[in-house]
C-alpha positions in Angstrom: 0.0 0.0 0.0 1.5 3.4 -1.0 0.9 6.8 0.5 -2.1 7.5 -1.8 -4.0 4.6 -0.4 -3.7 5.7 3.3 -7.1 6.5 4.9 -8.0 10.1 5.5 -8.2 11.0 9.2 -11.7 11.7 10.4 -12.3 14.1 13.3 -13.8 12.4 16.3 -17.0 13.9 17.8 -15.3 13.4 21.2 -12.3 15.4 20.0 -14.5 18.2 18.8 -16.3 18.3 22.1 -13.0 18.4 23.9 -11.8 21.3 21.9 -15.1 23.1 22.6 -14.7 22.4 26.3 -11.1 23.8 26.2 -12.2 27.0 24.4 -15.0 27.3 27.0 -12.5 27.0 29.9 -10.2 29.6 28.3 -13.1 31.9 27.7 -14.2 31.6 31.3 -10.7 32.5 32.6 -10.5 35.4 30.2 -13.9 36.8 31.3 -14.0 36.0 35.0 -11.6 38.1 37.1 -11.6 35.6 40.0 -10.7 32.7 37.8 -8.1 34.8 36.0 -6.5 35.7 39.3 -6.4 32.1 40.4 -5.0 30.7 37.1 -2.4 33.4 36.5 -1.5 33.7 40.2 -1.1 29.9 40.6 1.0 29.6 37.5 3.3 32.5 38.3 3.4 31.7 42.0 4.4 28.1 41.6 7.2 29.2 39.2 8.4 31.8 41.7 8.3 29.2 44.6 10.9 27.1 42.7 12.8 29.8 40.9 13.7 31.9 43.9 16.5 30.4 45.9 15.7 29.2 49.5 15.6 32.1 52.0 16.0 34.7 49.1 12.5 36.1 49.8 11.8 39.3 51.7 12.9 38.7 55.3 12.4 35.0 54.6 14.8 33.6 57.2 13.1 35.4 60.1 9.6 34.4 58.8 10.6 30.8 58.4 12.0 30.6 61.9 8.7 32.1 63.2 6.7 29.6 61.3 8.9 26.8 62.6 8.4 28.0 66.2 4.6 28.0 65.8 4.7 24.5 64.2 6.2 23.2 67.5 3.1 24.6 69.4 4.7 27.7 70.8 2.5 30.7 69.7 4.3 33.4 71.7 7.9 34.3 70.8 10.7 34.0 73.3 12.4 37.2 74.5 16.2 37.2 73.7 18.4 36.0 76.6 19.2 38.8 79.0 16.7 41.3 77.4 13.3 42.7 78.3 12.0 43.2 74.8 12.6 41.7 71.4 11.6 38.2 70.1 13.1 35.0 68.8 13.0 31.2 68.8 15.2 28.3 69.7 15.8 26.0 66.7 17.8 22.7 66.4 21.5 23.1 65.7 21.2 21.1 62.4 18.6 23.5 61.1 20.7 26.5 62.3 23.6 25.2 60.2 21.4 24.6 57.2 20.0 28.2 57.4 23.6 29.5 57.7 24.6 27.8 54.5 21.5 29.0 52.6 21.8 32.6 53.9 25.5 32.7 52.9 24.7 31.4 49.4 22.1 34.2 48.9 24.5 36.8 50.4 27.1 35.9 47.8 24.5 35.9 45.0 23.3 39.4 45.9 26.9 40.6 46.0 27.5 39.1 42.5 24.4 40.7 41.1 25.3 44.1 42.5 28.9 43.7 41.2 30.5 44.2 44.5 33.3 42.2 46.2 31.7 40.1 49.0 33.1 40.3 52.5 32.8 36.7 53.7 34.5 37.3 57.0 31.3 38.1 59.0 29.4 35.1 57.6 32.0 32.5 57.2 33.6 33.0 60.6 37.1 33.6 59.1 38.7 35.3 56.1 39.0 32.0 54.2 36.4 31.5 51.5 36.6 27.7 51.8 35.4 27.6 55.4 31.8 26.4 56.0 29.1 28.9 57.0 28.5 29.0 60.7 25.2 28.2 62.4 22.7 31.0 62.6 21.9 32.2 66.1 23.6 32.0 69.6 23.8 29.2 72.0 22.7 31.1 75.1 19.2 30.7 76.5 18.2 27.5 74.7 18.2 23.8 75.6 21.1 21.6 74.6 21.3 21.0 70.9 19.5 24.3 70.0 20.4 27.8 69.1 18.5 31.1 69.6 17.6 33.1 66.5 16.4 36.7 66.8 13.5 38.0 64.8 12.6 41.0 66.9 11.5 43.1 63.8 8.6 40.6 63.3 7.9 39.2 66.8 4.8 41.3 67.2 3.0 39.7 64.3 0.1 37.5 65.2 0.6 33.7 64.9 -2.6 33.5 63.0 -0.9 34.8 59.8 1.6 32.0 60.0 -0.8 29.1 60.5 -0.8 27.8 56.9 3.0 27.8 56.8 3.3 26.3 60.3 0.9 23.5 59.4 3.0 22.7 56.4 6.3 22.7 58.4 4.7 20.5 61.1 3.7 17.9 58.5 7.1 18.1 56.9 8.9 17.7 60.2 6.7 14.7 60.9 7.9 12.8 57.8 11.5 13.8 58.1 11.8 16.6 55.4 15.1 18.5 55.6 15.3 22.3 56.0 15.3 23.1 52.3 12.2 20.9 51.8 10.5 22.7 54.8 11.2 26.0 53.1 9.5 24.9 50.0 6.5 23.4 51.8 6.0 26.6 53.8 6.2 28.6 50.6 3.6 26.4 48.9 1.3 26.7 51.9 1.7 30.5 52.1 1.0 30.8 48.3 -2.1 28.6 48.6 -3.5 30.7 51.5 -3.0 33.9 49.5 -4.6 32.6 46.4 -7.6 31.2 48.3 -8.2 34.4 50.2 -8.0 36.8 47.3 -10.0 34.4 45.0 -12.9 34.4 47.5 -12.6 38.2 48.0 -12.8 38.9 44.2 -15.6 36.4 43.7 -17.7 37.9 46.5 -17.0 41.6 45.7 -20.0 43.3 44.0 -17.7 45.9 42.4 -14.3 46.5 40.8 -13.4 42.8 40.4 -10.9 43.3 37.7 -9.3 46.1 39.8 -8.9 43.6 42.7 -7.5 41.0 40.3 -4.9 43.4 39.1 -3.8 44.4 42.6 -3.6 40.7 43.6 -1.3 40.0 40.7 1.1 42.9 41.3 4.6 41.5 41.1 5.5 42.5 44.7 2.3 40.8 46.0 3.0 37.6 44.1 6.7 37.6 45.1 6.0 37.9 48.9 3.1 35.4 48.7 5.3 32.8 46.9 8.6 33.3 48.8 8.5 35.4 52.0 5.9 33.7 54.3 5.2 37.3 55.4 2.0 38.1 57.2 1.5 40.8 54.6 0.1 38.2 52.1 -2.6 37.0 54.5 -3.3 40.6 55.5 -3.9 41.6 51.8 -6.4 38.7 51.5 -8.3 39.5 54.7 -8.2 43.2 53.8 -9.9 42.4 50.5 -12.5 40.3 52.3 -13.2 43.2 54.6 -13.5 45.6 51.6 -15.9 43.2 49.8 -18.1 42.8 52.9 -18.2 46.6 53.2 -19.3 47.0 49.6 -21.9 44.4 50.0 -23.2 46.1 53.1 -23.4 49.4 51.2 -25.2 47.6 48.4 -27.6 45.3 50.3 -27.5 46.1 54.0 -27.1 43.4 56.6 -29.2 40.7 54.8 -27.1 38.2 52.9 -30.3 37.3 50.9 -30.3 40.9 49.6 -26.7 40.7 48.6 -25.4 42.3 51.8 -23.1 41.0 54.5 -24.2 39.7 57.9 -23.0 41.5 61.0 -21.3 38.4 62.3 -19.2 38.2 59.2 -18.2 41.8 59.4 -17.2 41.6 63.1 -15.2 38.4 62.6 -13.3 39.8 59.6 -12.5 43.1 61.3 -11.4 41.5 64.5 -9.1 39.2 62.4 -7.7 42.2 60.5 -6.9 44.1 63.7 -5.1 41.1 65.1 -3.0 40.4 61.9 -1.3 43.8 61.6 -2.7 46.5 63.8 -2.0 49.4 61.4 -4.4 48.1 58.8 -7.4 48.3 61.1 -8.0 51.5 59.2 -9.5 49.4 56.4 -12.5 48.8 58.6 -13.6 52.4 58.0 -14.9 51.1 54.7 -18.0 50.1 56.6 -18.9 53.8 56.8 -19.8 53.8 53.1 -23.5 53.7 53.7 -23.4 56.9 55.8 -24.4 59.0 52.8 -27.7 57.1 52.6 -28.6 58.6 56.0 -29.1 55.3 57.8 -31.4 54.8 60.7 -29.8 54.7 64.2 -30.0 50.9 64.5 -28.2 50.7 61.1 -25.6 53.1 62.3 -24.7 50.8 65.1 -24.2 47.9 62.8 -21.9 50.2 60.7 -19.8 51.2 63.7 -19.6 47.8 65.3 -17.0 46.4 62.8 -14.9 49.5 63.1 -14.9 49.2 66.9 -14.0 45.5 66.5 -11.0 46.2 64.3 -9.6 49.0 66.3 -10.3 47.3 69.6 -8.5 44.1 68.6 -5.7 46.2 67.1 -5.2 48.1 70.4 -5.4 44.9 72.5 -2.9 43.1 70.3 -0.5 46.0 70.2 -0.6 46.3 74.0 0.1 42.6 74.4 2.8 42.1 71.7 4.3 45.5 71.2 7.3 44.8 73.4 8.4 42.0 71.1 9.1 44.5 68.3 12.6 46.0 68.0 13.3 47.6 64.6 16.3 46.1 62.8 17.7 49.5 62.0 19.7 49.2 65.1 22.1 47.1 62.9 22.5 50.3 60.8 24.0 52.1 63.7 20.8 54.1 64.2 19.3 54.7 67.7 15.5 54.8 67.3 13.8 56.2 70.4 10.0 55.9 70.1 9.1 58.3 72.9 11.5 61.0 71.8 10.4 60.6 68.2 6.7 61.1 69.1 7.5 64.2 71.2 9.4 65.6 68.2 6.5 65.1 65.9 4.0 66.5 68.4 6.1 69.7 68.9 6.2 70.3 65.1 3.2 68.7 63.6 3.0 71.0 60.6 6.6 70.5 59.7 6.2 66.7 60.0 3.0 66.8 57.9 5.0 68.7 55.2 7.8 66.1 55.4 5.2 63.3 54.8 3.8 65.1 51.8 7.2 65.7 50.4 8.0 62.0 50.9 5.5 61.1 48.2 7.5 63.1 45.7 10.8 62.0 47.0 10.1 58.3 47.2 7.2 57.9 44.8 9.4 56.6 42.0 11.1 54.1 44.3 7.7 52.8 45.3 6.6 52.3 41.7 9.9 50.5 41.1 9.5 48.2 44.1 5.8 47.5 43.2 6.8 46.3 39.7 10.2 44.7 40.4 10.5 44.2 44.2 14.2 45.3 43.9 17.3 45.3 41.8 18.2 41.7 42.8 14.7 40.3 41.8 13.7 41.9 38.5 16.1 44.6 37.3 13.8 46.5 34.9 14.7 49.8 33.3 12.3 52.7 33.8 10.6 52.3 30.4 9.7 48.8 31.3 8.4 49.8 34.7 6.2 52.5 33.0 4.8 50.0 30.5 4.0 47.6 33.4 2.3 50.4 35.4 0.1 51.4 32.4 -0.7 47.8 31.7 -2.0 47.2 35.3 -4.1 50.4 35.1 -5.6 49.4 31.8 -6.4 45.9 33.0 -8.0 47.2 36.2 -10.2 49.5 34.2 -12.3 46.7 32.7 -15.8 46.3 34.1 -17.3 42.9 34.8 -20.7 43.0 33.0 -22.3 41.3 36.0 -21.5 44.4 38.2 -24.4 46.8 38.6 -23.1 48.6 41.7 -23.3 52.4 42.1 -20.6 54.2 44.0 -21.2 57.9 44.7 -18.6 60.7 44.6 -18.6 61.1 48.4 -18.1 57.4 48.9 -15.1 57.4 46.5 -13.7 60.4 48.5 -14.0 58.3 51.7 -12.1 55.4 50.1 -9.4 57.7 48.8 -9.2 59.3 52.3 -8.7 55.8 53.8 -6.0 55.0 51.3 -4.1 58.2 52.1 -4.6 57.7 55.9 -3.3 54.1 55.6 -0.2 55.2 53.7 0.5 58.0 56.2 0.1 55.6 59.1 2.6 53.2 57.5 5.1 56.0 56.8 4.7 57.3 60.3 5.1 53.8 61.9 8.4 53.4 60.1 9.5 56.8 61.2 8.5 56.5 64.8 9.9 53.0 65.5 12.8 52.7 63.1 14.3 56.1 62.2 16.7 58.4 64.1 15.0 61.1 66.1 14.1 64.0 63.9 11.6 65.1 61.3 13.5 64.0 58.2 12.0 60.9 56.7 15.2 58.9 56.1 13.7 55.4 56.3 10.7 55.2 53.9 8.7 51.9 53.9 8.9 49.4 51.1 6.1 49.5 48.5 4.8 46.1 49.8 3.6 47.8 53.0 1.1 49.8 51.0 -0.5 46.8 49.4 -3.4 46.2 51.8 -4.8 49.7 51.0 -4.4 49.5 47.2 -7.6 47.5 46.7 -9.5 50.5 48.0 -7.7 52.7 45.4 -8.8 50.3 42.7 -12.4 50.5 43.9 -12.4 54.3 44.2 -11.1 54.7 40.6 -13.4 52.2 39.0 -16.4 53.9 37.3 -19.9 52.8 38.3 -22.2 50.9 36.0 -25.9 51.7 36.3 -28.3 48.8 36.3 -29.5 49.6 32.8 -26.0 50.1 31.5 -25.1 48.9 28.0 -21.8 47.4 27.0 -19.0 49.9 27.1 -15.4 50.2 25.7 -14.0 48.9 29.0 -15.9 45.6 28.4 -13.6 44.9 25.5 -10.3 45.4 27.3 -8.4 42.1 27.2 -7.5 42.3 30.9 -6.6 38.6 31.3 -4.0 38.5 28.4 -2.5 41.8 29.6 -2.1 40.5 33.2 -0.8 37.2 32.0 1.9 38.8 29.8 3.1 41.3 32.4 3.2 38.6 35.1 5.1 36.2 33.0 7.5 38.9 32.1 8.2 39.5 35.8 8.6 35.8 36.4 11.0 35.3 33.5 13.1 38.3 34.4 13.2 37.1 38.0 14.4 33.7 36.9 17.2 35.3 34.8 18.2 37.5 37.7 18.3 34.5 40.1 20.6 32.4 37.9 
């Protein structure tokens, strides 16, 4: 039989149905912001988990040790030996040695990327490059076979935000996984928690779903969710849930059947938010959105109760755990004195307010850079690339989900913008009060990641309303999913190249 006698292939009905099903799935991801976030976030996040070297995440060594401590059942940090404040944990000597080797490897990589000559003496314990890295931590204050590791800059964080990572570490320890494996397990658990929280928040929000999707996929958000085990990732997710509950309350009141949010849900979310990171209790002010509808007194009480829950929990947690926090700028040779710094600000409030306003101009470019690239050792983009990425996220966020029929008034948008500004000022002031030398000059600006929990409010405030009778608009045709996918993959690829 020659080639001309070969039977002609016939398309199978099952194959055709399969292709239709695939097209349907792709279309659902491209048109559903929650599914788009989940698919793009999972794809990029998993790549980052394995591309980023162990302990190369933002403050990852300290967060890993904290998660390990919680996995052993100890929820409250240990105060460093001989001290009255600060926080840390005792870890096995073998893990301390593993952490030392991993930290040294990342230190040498960073020096190589920045084209500097690495000084190995402080990390290797001698001037010889062939000496092994020492164990992390000190022997004092711990049982035999363990070393104390200080994480005072993060000791005041609630153990709740470390629960997913701690559970993964506990399971890994139970089956004999080594330190590198525990790092990866904790990363996967942190990423899964972030994806789940933000997915649910987007799905339940009655407004600005594509805006929330864009914020959730920002490079700095994905980077810390995939590698850092930072409480910030959980805080972003819970903050979005609070925002969604507030929008549903403004739309449908307290009845879940009417599209609103139940009072119990609001109280629980706000109490959790206040306990995670006290500063972001300010997000609970979103529940004041219905004020412009002139609510009845009983409705006013249900609006104020979540705010009270957030700030009450925040105050209680701060009073309980505040002494565990000692800013790591002491290693810079600075001498932060909180009481003196507060007195200085109170004596010249107008000068300080002016310094805060000026900081937005001074550090605004740096914050945009950090939001898109995290830092020079992660994704070293030139400014034209950063500008393209910023525009891409704004365009993607501008798309309206056709199912949204929510109306947001000008006064309500002003409230959201006011909360965003208040949150940013509180973050800036917190860094200045607790970490900077005494004075009014803002010499220690926060990293852009600290502003992430308030950015969803900005996305909502800038999204135009769609009346119930609205026809399709130009924004409906914006290809948000492909835009977000391309920019996110560009970040992951450039990160992989930088991490080689």
